[in-house]
Structure formats: C-alpha cells, structure tokens
C-alpha positions in Angstrom: 60.2 125.6 1.1 57.6 126.3 -1.7 54.9 127.2 0.8 56.6 130.4 1.7 56.6 131.6 -2.0 52.8 132.0 -2.6 51.8 134.1 -5.6 48.6 136.1 -5.0 48.1 136.6 -8.7 45.7 139.3 -9.8 45.3 140.6 -6.2 48.7 142.2 -6.2 48.3 143.7 -9.7 45.0 145.4 -9.1 46.2 146.9 -5.8 49.0 148.6 -7.8 46.7 150.1 -10.5 45.4 153.6 -10.2 41.8 154.4 -11.0 42.9 156.2 -14.1 44.6 153.1 -15.4 41.5 151.0 -14.7 39.3 153.6 -16.5 41.7 153.6 -19.5 41.7 149.8 -19.7 37.9 149.7 -19.6 37.7 152.3 -22.4 40.3 150.3 -24.5 38.3 147.1 -24.0 35.0 148.8 -25.1 36.9 150.1 -28.2 38.2 146.6 -29.0 34.7 145.0 -28.7 33.0 147.7 -30.8 31.3 146.2 -33.9 30.6 148.3 -37.0 26.9 148.4 -38.1 26.5 146.0 -41.0 25.6 147.7 -44.3 22.6 145.8 -45.7 21.7 145.8 -49.4 18.2 146.3 -50.7 18.0 142.5 -51.3 19.0 141.7 -47.7 16.5 144.2 -46.4 13.8 142.6 -48.5 14.8 139.1 -47.1 14.6 140.5 -43.6 11.1 141.8 -44.2 9.9 138.5 -45.7 11.5 136.5 -42.9 9.8 138.7 -40.2 6.4 138.4 -41.9 6.8 134.6 -42.3 7.8 134.2 -38.6 4.9 136.3 -37.5 2.3 134.5 -39.7 3.6 131.0 -38.9 3.9 131.8 -35.1 7.3 130.1 -34.9 10.2 130.9 -32.6 12.8 133.1 -34.2 16.3 134.3 -33.5 16.4 138.1 -34.1 19.9 139.7 -34.1 19.9 143.4 -33.3 22.7 146.0 -33.6 22.8 148.7 -31.0 25.5 151.0 -29.9 28.4 149.0 -31.3 27.3 145.6 -30.1 24.8 142.9 -31.2 22.1 141.3 -29.1 20.0 138.2 -29.9 16.4 137.9 -29.0 14.7 134.5 -29.1 10.9 134.1 -29.1 7.7 134.4 -31.0 6.9 137.6 -32.8 3.5 138.5 -31.4 2.9 142.0 -32.9 4.2 144.1 -35.8 3.7 147.8 -35.4 4.6 149.6 -38.7 3.5 153.0 -37.4 6.0 153.0 -34.5 8.5 150.8 -36.4 8.5 148.1 -33.7 8.0 144.4 -33.4 7.1 142.7 -30.1 8.9 139.4 -29.3 7.6 137.2 -26.5 10.4 135.0 -25.2 11.3 133.1 -22.1 12.2 136.3 -20.2 9.2 138.3 -21.1 8.1 140.6 -23.9 10.5 142.9 -25.7 9.8 145.7 -28.2 12.5 145.9 -30.8 13.0 148.7 -33.3 12.8 147.3 -36.8 15.6 149.7 -37.9 18.1 147.9 -35.6 17.4 144.4 -36.8 20.3 143.0 -38.9 19.3 139.3 -39.0 16.2 137.1 -38.6 16.2 133.3 -38.5 13.0 131.3 -38.0 13.4 128.0 -36.2 
C-alpha cells in the first residue's frame, strides 16, 4: 500500500516554480551570504604587512584570506613575489600561481 504513495520531493517543487521565483530566490541567497568588508585598524594593517614580509622572507606556506565582492576566499601557498609598484603579491600554491591585490587582503597566517 505504501508503494503507491511515492514522494518525488524536490522534483515536484522545482517544476512548479517560475523562472522569476528562482531568480528572486538566488538574489535572496546572495544577499544573505554577503559579508561586509572588515574595517582594519592601523595596528592590524601593520601586522598584515609584517606577516606578509615574514612569510616571503622565510619562504613558508601561508593562508591568505582575501575579501572581494562581499565574500572571502582563502589562498594557500608560498609567497614568491611582492610587487609594491602594482600592489600585488604572487602566491604559488597547489593549483598554480595567483596574483592577489594587497588592498584586498584581510588576514595572513604563516604555517
């Protein structure tokens, strides 16, 4: 008797939703996941600079947290180049080399 009463779960709900509903739900989810840019004090900026220089000179792996467009990303790897003219650092990690703007960095942790 229970075999006749099968619930298709999410399939039946997505079939009933209009594209406008889906678009509004995605916009709401993006709004809920938005993270404000942290306000760093002069002391915290000084600590970031010192930690970046230390990680570069000691050639250790580092966790670098970057804020961009309302979300944070973490890069893991060695800092292979500091470019003060362009305001970039180059991080070589397991997935290749990334250039990161120094102005977007909010946290650095050497391993």
